[in-house]
N, C-alpha and C positions, 0 to 999 in steps of 0.2 A: 503494499499500499503506500500510497506516495503520502508527503506532511498532506496536502490539498485532501485527498481520501477519506483522513483522522483527520480531520475539521477542528472546533475548536473546544468539542468537550472532550476530545482527545489532551490536546494541548493543558487543557485546566487537571484531567487527573494525573497526568505523567509533572505536572511545572513543580521541579525543585526532587524530584521522586529518584532516590537513586535506588540501585541493586546491583547485585556483588553476585552473577553469573556465573556454575560452578559446576566441573564435568573434573572426574578423576578415573584412570585406568587402573585395574589392580593385575594382581598374580592368579586369580579368579574373574570368571564373568561368569557365573553360577553361582547365587546366593545361597546354596545346600547351609543345611542344620552342621556342621564342621563347627570345629575349635575356629576366633574371628582369628588369627593367626598365621590362616589360607589363605586371612585378602589383605597384603602387603599394596598398596600402592605405588605406584610407577611411573603415571604421570597425573599434571595437577597440572590443569587450567580453568582461567578465569577469567570475565568479561567486564566491564565495568561501565552501566549503562547511567545518562544523565540527563536527563528531559527529554526519554529515547534515542537521544544517540549513545554511538558506542565512545571512549570517551579512555581509554585503556587498557591490557590486555598481561595476563600474567601468562608464563610457562614453567614448567622444571619436570624432567624426569629426573625420575628419583633411583637412589637400588635400594632394595627391597633389602640383600642378600641372602638371597633364597630363588632356584629355577621359578621363571614366570614357564604355568600350565600353558600348553601347546594349543588347550582351545581357546585361551586367551589371546595368542602370539597370532593366532588365523584374524580373532574379531577383531584387534588393535594395530597390529603390527608389528608389535613389539618385539623382538628376541631375546635373552635375556642376556647374550653380549651387545647388546645398544646399548646397554647398562652399566657395562666395565667404565672406570673409572667418574660413576654420576654420584653427586654429592647421596648421602644417606640420607633414610625418610624423615630422621630428624631433623636436620638440618632443612629439607625443603618445605617442612611444617613450619620452621622459625621464617624461613622465610615469608612463608604465605600470609601466616602474622603480621608480619609488617608489612605487609601488601596490605589485607585486610585492617589494621589498624589506618591507616593513609582516607578510608570512609568509611568512622565511627556508626555513622546514622543510617547508612545504607543494609540492606536488606538484603539475603541468601536471596537469590534463584536453584533451583536442582528439577534437571528432568530426572526422576525418583532419587527421591530426597532420600528413603529409605538405603538405598545402597550406596548412592554418596557421604551424605552423611554420616549413617549408619559406620562407611569401612575410615572413615579418617576420622572420626570422634577413636576407636578400637586405637587407630594407630597416633594418635593422643595419648592414651592412656599408656599405648606400650613403649610409648618415649617419654611415659612422668614428666608429660605437657600437660597446662590446663587447655580442656583444647576452648575456640569459641562461641559464644550465644547471641547469637542472632534471631532475629525473625526471618521464620525461610517459608518461601513458596514453591510451590511443586508445578512445573505444568504438564505432568502427568497425567492431572487432576484437572487444571482450568478450564480446560474447557467441557468439559460436563458441570462443569459447575455454575460456567457461563449461561447453559440451558444452548449449545451450540448445532444447530440438523448437522447430521454427520459425524461426530464426536466419538469414541467409545471412551469407557472405561478403558484406564493405562493402555493410553493414546502411544503409540511409539513416537520418539522424536524425528524418523524417514517421514510419518503418516503428515503430521501439521505440517511438515519442513514442503512436502509435496503441495499440499492442501491450498500453502500459502507462496510455491514458488521463491522459496525460499536454499541459496546451496551458496554459503559465502567462500568466499577465498583468503586462503593464506598469504601468509607475508612472508613464508621460504622457498630457498630450490625445490623444485619437486624431486627428489631422491630425497628431501628430506619431511615429507608430505604427512609420509607411515607414519612419525616419530612422532606428531603432532594432534592424535587425533583429539585427543580430552581439549586440547586448545579450539581446534574445530566444531567440536560438540557442544559446546561453551555457548560459541559462534551465532550455532547455531539457533539455539535456546534460546538466549539474546536475540535474535530478529521474532525467533517466534514469540515471545512474551511481550515483544511490540506490539505483533499482529493482532495478541490475546486483549491486551490496552488497550488496540484500537474497536477487539469490538466489545467488550467493558464499555468504552463510551458511547461506542453507535446505540446497545442497548438501553440508556440512560443514565448509569454511571459516571456519575463526577465526583463523587470525593472518595477519600482513601480512605475514611471510616466504613462507606458502603462494600466499597471494593474488597474491602478485608474482609466487612461479612460474610460475601459470596464465595470469597476467593476460599480465607480458612485456612490462613496460615501456622505453622507451628514453630514451638521453639524449637532454635538444633536441639534441645538439653529431651525434647519429650520425645523427637525422634533418635537417637542415640539410643533411651532407654528401652523404645517401644522394639529396638532391633534387637538388643540384650535382651530383652522375653522371648524375644522367639528364638533364641541360639538358645535360650535357658528351658522353654517348654515344647517339650514333644505331645504332637499328636499322638492319639491314640489308636493302635491295631481295630477297628472294627468290623465285627466279620462277618461276612457275605450274608449268612443265613439271619443276620439281625435285619442285615438291608431289606433282606428279600419278605420280613413278615412286618419289617413296622413301616416299611417308606412305599407303599401302596399308595396306586391310585387313587383308590375308593375315599369315600366320604363320611363323612356320619351321617346319619340322612335326617331332618328336616325336625323332626322328633323323634329325636333319638333314645333308648329305652336305657332305664339305665343300667341293664347287662352288655348293653351298647358303650354304654359310659365309664362303665368298670374292665371292657376290652382293651379298651382306645386308652383308660389311665395306668392300665398294664404296660402297654407298651410304652408309652411315655416314661415310665418307672426304670425299663430299660436303658433305655436311652442316659437316661440321667443315668445308672450306674457305667454305664460306659464310656459317659464324656462324648455322647456325638455331635459330631456339628450340627444335622441338620435338625434338632429338636422345633427351634425359632420357625424352620419351612413346615414344621409337620402339623405349627396349635398352631400359622396361618392360614397352612392349608383348610381349617377346620373354624376358621377365627369370627363368623355365622352364630357358635356355636360361645361367643367369649364369656357370656356370666357364670354358664355351666364349666367350664373349662376352665375359667378360674377356681373355681371352687374346687376342683379335684384335682389343679396343681400347688393347692394351696391345701393342703392336706397332706401334700409330701414336705412340706417344709420341715414339718419336726423329724421323718427320720432319715433327709441327706447331709449327713454332719461328716460323712469321709470328706478328704482333701479331694477338690475337682465338684463336688458332687453339687454342691450348696452355688455353682458359679454355671454351672452345666442348666438346673433347674428354673434359674432366673434368667438367664437367653432364653428361654424357654415363656417365660412367663414378662417377658419386658413385653411384649408385642401387647398383650391385656391390660398391663397396667396401663399404657397409653391411654387409654380408654376409657379409666375412671375419672368420673370429676372431682371434685375439690374436698366434697365428705368421704368418700368413698376411697380417697388414695389414704385420705388423714386416719381414716381407721382401718385398713387394711396394716399400713405402717404401724400405726397402735400394736397392733391384735400383733401382727410378727416377727416384728424387729429383734424379736430376741433369740430365734430361732434362725435367723441371719448370722445377728453375731457371731454367738455359740459355736458355728459350724467351720470346722479345722481350713482355712486360706488352700489354696491350686500348688503345689509343690513341683517339679520341674516333670516328672513321672505318672502324675497324678493331674492334671489339669484341664481346664474347662476351656471352651470351644475360645471364650475369645484371648483368655490366657497364649493361648496357641497363636492365635492373630497376633500378637502385640500392641494389644491394647489393656487398656484397665480388667483387674476381674467382676464384673456384676457386682457379687458379694461387697467390691469397696465404696462399687461408686452408686450400688443402688438408689439411697437412700437419695440422691439429687434430682432421679427422673420422679422418684415421690414429693418431694419440694416442691417444682413446677408443676406438678400435678396439683397439690395442696394450695399454689399461689394464684388456679386459674382464677379469675376473679367474674368471670365472661366478657365482656364486650359492649360498647356504649351505645347510645343511641346514633352516635358514628361510624359505629364499627370498629371503632378503633378499641384494642384491650384496655381491660379498666385501669389504671395508675395502679402501684402498692404507694403513691405518694399522696395516692388519697383521699380525704377524710373518713373515707366510710372503714376503706382497709386500715387504713393507722392505726383506728383506734379497735379492730382486732387481729392487728397482730402485736404493735410496738407500743404503739401510742395509746396514751390513761393512764384507771389504777388497777382498773382490774377485771380477770377476765379475760388478759392481754397471753396469746403464745405466746410471746415471748418467755414469758415465765407458768407456762401450763406444759406446752408442750416438756418442756427440760425434767417438770416435777415427773412428767411420765414416762422418763427416760427416753426421752428423744432429741436429746442438746446437737447430737449433727443434723436437724433438719431444722430447731431452731437458730444453728449458725449460719445454715446455707441459706435459709430466707433470710437474714440478714444482710448477709454478703448481695442476693438478686438484690435487696431492695435498696441498698448501697450503690450497686454499679446502675442505677437507673438517679438517684440520686448525680451521683456521679455527674454523668452522662446530660444532666441538664442542669449540669454547675451548680448546686443548690450544697455550695463546698460547708452551709454550720452541720446542714440537714446532715452529710456524711460522719462529723465530728463526734455529730451528739448517735448519731447512732450507733457509732464503734463506740463512743465513752458506753453507753445501755450493753455493747456486748463487754463488755471488760469487768464491766461490774459484777455478770453474770458468769466470766469467764468459760463464755462459749468460744473465743478466740482458739482454744485449744481443743475444741470439736470439727472444727474444717480446716484444713489449711487453705484453701482460699480463703475464706476470713481472715487465720493469722496473718498470711503477707497484706492486705488489707490492713492490718491495724501493724503491725513492721513499719511497714511505709510509712502509716501515719505517723508515728512515734522518730521515726529515721532524719525527718526535719530538722528534732532536737537535738544537737549533739550531742547534751548530758546523757538521753536516752541510748545510747549506743547498748550500755551495759542490760538494759531493760528487754532492749531487738536482742541484743546477743541469747540472752535466756530466754526468751520467749520460742526462736526459732528452731532450740535448740532439746526444748521441750518437747515441738510439735514433732519432728520428724524425726526423735526416739520414737516415736510410733506410724511412724512411716506403712502406705503400705502400697497397691498399682495404682490408687489414687492421681491420676496426673500433677494435683495440687499438688504433690509433694515437692515431685522435681521445679516445683515454677515456685515454691519458696526457698530451694536450696540452688538453685542457679541463680535469685535475685542476690539471698546473703554470700553467698560467695562471689559473683560478679559486682552488679552495683552500686553493692551494700558496703560490699568491701576495700571498693576506689574510690569509696565519697570520703569515708571513715581519714584511709590514708589520703588523702587528697585535704581535708582538712587539717590532720597530722601538720600532715609540710610544708604545708600556709599559714601553722601556728604563727604572728606577729609577736616578735619580742618586741616588749615595749617600750619606747624612745624616752628617752634623758628628758628630763626636765630643764628648760634652758635656766638659763641666772638669769635671777631678777641684774638689772645694769645700773640700777641704783644702789644695788652689794658692792661694796667691796672686805681684805680679808679682814682687812683693820675692824670694820664689826663684825664679825664673827668670832667668840670666844668660846673653851673647854665651860662645862659646868664643872663648881664647886666639888672639889674630892669627897664633900660629903654625899655628894648627892651619888644617890645607887644606877643611876645612868652616865657612869661616867664617861662613856666611850660617846654620847650623844652629843652634838654637836647643838649649839642654843642662839640661833636669831634676833637682834634687836631690834624692837620695832622701830620704824623708820621715820620721823617727821613725816605729812603730807610735802609732796612737794610745792613749792614756790610758791 
């Protein structure tokens, strides 16, 4: 697309926006679940995009110290002999850090960020270095999230480049082009990103906030954590007989008998025991019987105590819980939260489908789904959701003197729901620039120790405290206490990344910039003759005393 075709909306969207597009090649190409040491970076390429224009590039080859897999060589053209004499991986990572430091406000962009960011994070860990912490956009999913016709999920870079007629040229001799595949892919990804930004602008997305809401970027630390969980968790072996017996095409009848429901429940119970990844599809297949299915699945909560069982059952329950209204969601979680908390968490060889996929375990985050349902107060006459800052909602949740959910929920053992509720309200108040309301809400949370029940709320409180340098100790104490109970909830990763990143850097900067008190200037009217030692009998023998001078002429 030309600049004229992209239009004013595109220029408004990209104005001042800086991206660093990153791509790597490794000693292996297939992301199998082997030790992460098998994936050593051998080539790193990056392109800086500012206001939609390429401004700078970065490319380095690295010697991993291990041979390059033949499949990898066939894919990227780099052979083991090509890396002889190249710097070590740790040296290249340090150079990459220096390059990224020149663009501190830039977001990262990758095509298949799980591969690039995940294996870079592993390389940083092996080198004993702290990885970068940036917001990451993934062009592999961006086309689908923009709802572009003809773009599939997990879109290949070559398909997107063909769609937009992209084929960038390398500024290197033809004989060396095969060694620069990472840079070539980074250039192509940068051009694809630019075209997708133009598509977003044509769809009416002109603000950065709206683009982020649609694109759903993730922190690089969260992506690395997802990759680590995928390597650690092992998918179960599902017997072929179970697939044939439990996942046939037969549906429940419109008015199923109790015997039919009993047989259906037995099949789902078998899915739970085997940690079957298709349990959600089985439930959705019969979702027209949602109320009765919810009762049946809820009855399995008390018996799902082994590692992986609760997470698998909740994977099947999630689509049914999404249909609950506000009172029903509150009542369901109030009645069943103890079963969920008492169940054992997933383990590497006993993991639920969500953990195997690298996502958060439903056992750790189901309270967030129920909180969202419990905060659904419907819509106004104009068809927009009722504000959580409206007078009606405030009195029900957190404002007033009696029967507030902020007090009744913790008393019922639902501190996590109360804490997440406050966090959701804080996000709305912050978006509407009601900073006084934010401060009051956070004070209410601290008064009830709710910041310890939800990592998202803990991060808000820690950021609020961090504005006062004298509260650094309180911040450190809070973060340490919350992270001691860390689970697969992504909020813990956000809290840890902020604490070891932004907070530490700000604290070090304050310490380095501490001002030395300037000496007071001498009074020009005073001379050494005006100063004498105190009398010997004085207890302050070594203090000086200034004679009071007469007023100036």
